[in-house]
C-alpha positions as CSV (number, residue, x, y, z in Angstrom):
1,X,-10.3,3.9,1.9
2,X,-13.0,6.3,0.8
3,X,-15.5,3.6,1.3
4,X,-14.7,3.5,5.0
5,X,-15.6,7.2,5.2
6,X,-18.8,6.7,3.3
7,X,-19.8,3.8,5.6
8,X,-18.7,5.5,8.9
9,X,-21.7,5.5,11.3
10,X,-22.7,8.7,12.9
11,X,-21.9,7.3,16.3
12,X,-18.3,6.3,15.5
13,X,-16.1,6.7,18.5
14,X,-13.1,9.1,18.8
15,X,-10.3,6.5,18.1
16,X,-12.1,5.2,15.0
17,X,-12.5,8.8,13.7
18,X,-8.9,9.7,14.3
19,X,-7.6,6.4,12.9
20,X,-9.6,6.9,9.7
21,X,-8.4,10.5,9.3
22,X,-4.8,9.4,9.7
23,X,-5.2,6.6,7.2
24,X,-6.8,8.9,4.7
25,X,-3.8,11.3,4.6
26,X,-1.8,9.3,2.0
27,X,-4.9,8.6,-0.1
28,X,-5.8,12.3,-0.3
29,X,-2.2,13.4,-0.9
30,X,-2.2,10.9,-3.8
31,X,-5.4,12.4,-5.2
32,X,-4.0,15.9,-4.9
33,X,-0.8,14.8,-6.7
34,X,-2.7,13.3,-9.6
35,X,-5.3,16.2,-9.7
36,X,-3.6,19.4,-8.5
37,X,-6.7,21.5,-9.1
38,X,-8.4,19.8,-6.2
39,X,-6.2,21.8,-3.8
40,X,-7.8,25.1,-4.9
41,X,-11.4,24.6,-6.1
42,X,-12.2,28.2,-5.6
43,X,-9.3,29.7,-7.7
44,X,-11.6,30.7,-10.5
45,X,-15.0,30.7,-8.7
46,X,-17.2,33.4,-10.3
47,X,-18.7,34.4,-6.9
48,X,-15.5,34.3,-5.0
49,X,-13.8,32.1,-2.4
50,X,-16.1,32.8,0.5
51,X,-19.2,31.9,-1.5
52,X,-17.5,28.7,-2.7
53,X,-16.4,27.8,0.8
54,X,-20.0,28.3,2.2
55,X,-21.5,26.3,-0.7
56,X,-19.1,23.4,-0.2
57,X,-19.6,23.5,3.6
58,X,-23.3,23.4,3.2
59,X,-23.1,20.5,0.7
60,X,-20.8,18.5,3.1
61,X,-23.2,19.0,6.0
62,X,-26.1,18.0,3.9
63,X,-24.4,14.9,2.5
64,X,-22.4,13.5,5.5
65,X,-23.2,12.6,9.0
66,X,-21.5,14.3,12.0
67,X,-18.8,11.6,12.4
68,X,-17.9,11.8,8.7
69,X,-17.7,15.6,8.8
70,X,-15.5,15.3,11.9
71,X,-13.1,12.9,10.1
72,X,-12.9,15.4,7.2
73,X,-12.0,18.2,9.6
74,X,-9.4,16.1,11.3
75,X,-8.1,15.1,7.9
76,X,-7.8,18.8,6.8
77,X,-5.8,19.5,10.0
78,X,-3.5,16.5,9.4
79,X,-3.0,17.5,5.8
80,X,-2.1,21.1,6.8
81,X,0.4,19.7,9.4
82,X,2.0,17.4,6.8
83,X,2.0,19.9,4.0
84,X,3.5,22.8,6.1
85,X,7.3,23.0,5.7
86,X,9.1,23.0,9.0
């Protein structure tokens, strides 16, 4: 599954991006279940949460193409929806 994200072309269309984000939800939830610390990487960051968020954001934009970043944003939204009690 992660391989699909890594190989996603920068010009991937909207349905492909959305489909990949949706299919990644169970994968990421499984990772978070096995490694709970992944859910809060900034909990003990020496320079604070904002600095950590900026640093991670910069690294993501440097390492991934716009379609991959878009999938990650969609995935974050889907995970927030799934993990929010109703």
